[in-house]
N, C-alpha and C positions, 0 to 999 in steps of 0.2 A: 495296402491294408491300413495304413495310418489314417486315411480318410474314413475308412469303415469304423475304426475305433473313435475317431474324433466326432463322427456323426452321432455317437451315443451321448456325447457331452461328458464322458468320463475323462479323468486326467490320464496322461500317458507318459511313461518314462521309457527311454531306450536303454536297455541293459545288455550285458554280455552273458554268455553262458557260464562264466565264472562267478557271476553275482548270485546272491541268495534269492532263489525263486520264491521262497516261503513268504516274503514280504508282500507278494502280489496275489490277489484273488483271481485275476485274469491274466493270461499271458498269450500273446500272439507271436508265432514264429513263422512268418510267411516265406515260402520257397527256400527253406533252410537246407540247401542241397548237400553240404558237406557235414557228415555226422559220424559218430562212432558209438559203440555200445555204452560208453560212460555217459554221454549226453542223453541217449535214449532212456537209460535207467534213471537219470536225474529228472527227465520229463515225467516218467512213470511215477516216481516218488512224489513229485509235485502234485500230480492229479490225485493220487491215492490219499494224500494229506488234505485234500479239499480244494485244490486249485482247479481252475477251468482253463484248459490248454486248447488253443486253436492253431492247427497246422494247415498248410495249404499244399497244393500240388508241387511236385518235384522235391519234396522234403525227403532227406535221407536217401538220395539215389546214388551218392558217391561217398567214398571214404575221405579221410582227411588229406589224402594225396591226390584227390580228384579222380580216382579210379572208380568205375562202376563196381558195385558189389557183385560177387558171384551169386547166382540164384535169381529169384524173382525181383521185379522192379520194386524198390522201396522196402525190401525184405526186413531191414532192421526195425521198422516201425509197424510191421504187420500186426503184432499182438497189441501194441500200444493203441492203434486206431481201431482195432477190431474189424479189419477188412484187408483183403488183398487188393493190390492195384493190378487188375487183370491186364490192362494195356493202356497206352496213351495215344493221342492223336492230335493233329492240327489240321484245320481245314484251309484250303487255298483262299487267297484273297478273293473277295466277292461271294464266297459261299459262307452261309451262316447256319449254325446249329442253334438249338434252343434247349433250355433247361427250365423245368417247372419246380418252384419251391413255394409251398403254401398257396397254390393257386395263381401265383404270379409267374409269368414267363420272361426269361432273360435270354439275350442273344450272346453267342460266343463264337470264336473261330481261331483264337490264338493257341490255346492249349487246353486239353481235356484229358482226364484220366477216368477210366471206367472202373468202378469199384465192385468188389464182390464181398458184401458184408458177412461177418461171422454171426452165429446166433447171439442175440442180445444187443446187437448193434442196430440202431435206428437210422433209417434213410431219411435225409432232410431235403434232398433235391434229386430229380430224376431227369434224364435226357428225354426229350419228347419227339425227336426225329433223327434222321440219318440212320446209320447202321446201329447206333447205340440206343435207339428208342426203348424206353422202359427200364434202362439200366441206371443204377445209382451214380450220382455225381458228387454227393456230399453226404457224410454220415456223422453220427455222434454216438457216444457210448458212455455209460457211467463207469468210473474206475475208482474204487474205494469211495471216498467222500466227495470226489470231484468228477469232472467230465473231460473227455477228449473229443474234439470235433475236428473232422478232416474235410476240407473243401478242395475237391479235385478238379476244379474247372476255373478258368479265368473269364469272367463276363466282360462284355464290351465296355461298360461304363462303371463297373465296380458295384453296381446296385445289388447284385446277388450277394456279394461278400458283405455288404452293409447289412442286408436283411439277416443273413445267417449270424453275423457277430451280434446284432441286436437280440436275436433269438437266444443266443447263449446267455447274454445278460438277463434276459427276461426269465429264462428257465431257472436261473440261479437266484431269482427273486430280487434282482437289483433294478 
């Protein structure tokens, strides 16, 4: 994801979850697997105050001890991202799936999450083939004065992620 942010020409800092998020208009937390309710609440307040949060697949799937949460996959961020992660999948080597975002098709096979958006959540990318054809792969929603975007698939070359990060910047008027 650092390449996606760098592709925008925007400056980038690496921060910890203990830092003050309010200093940043945009924040990307890629594959932030270990999370707790305190962090999820901090992300929520960040977006509500006008920040633009971008999360990616496998975020908040385990607690701080590395244990899966009881319940649905990524349950702690369900309300934050405005979607359920219905299931995830990986394709075997040599098999490629495709995702369409704004009319551009991107290949994937490493990791994908199929999303079920809640009302008010906008779909940004959709799977075009395999069992998941027509199902959402990336979503965004307004939260307070900011936004939360969730990218649930890893593209082969990172170009999908670049496009979606740039779209977040563009939607924010930057």
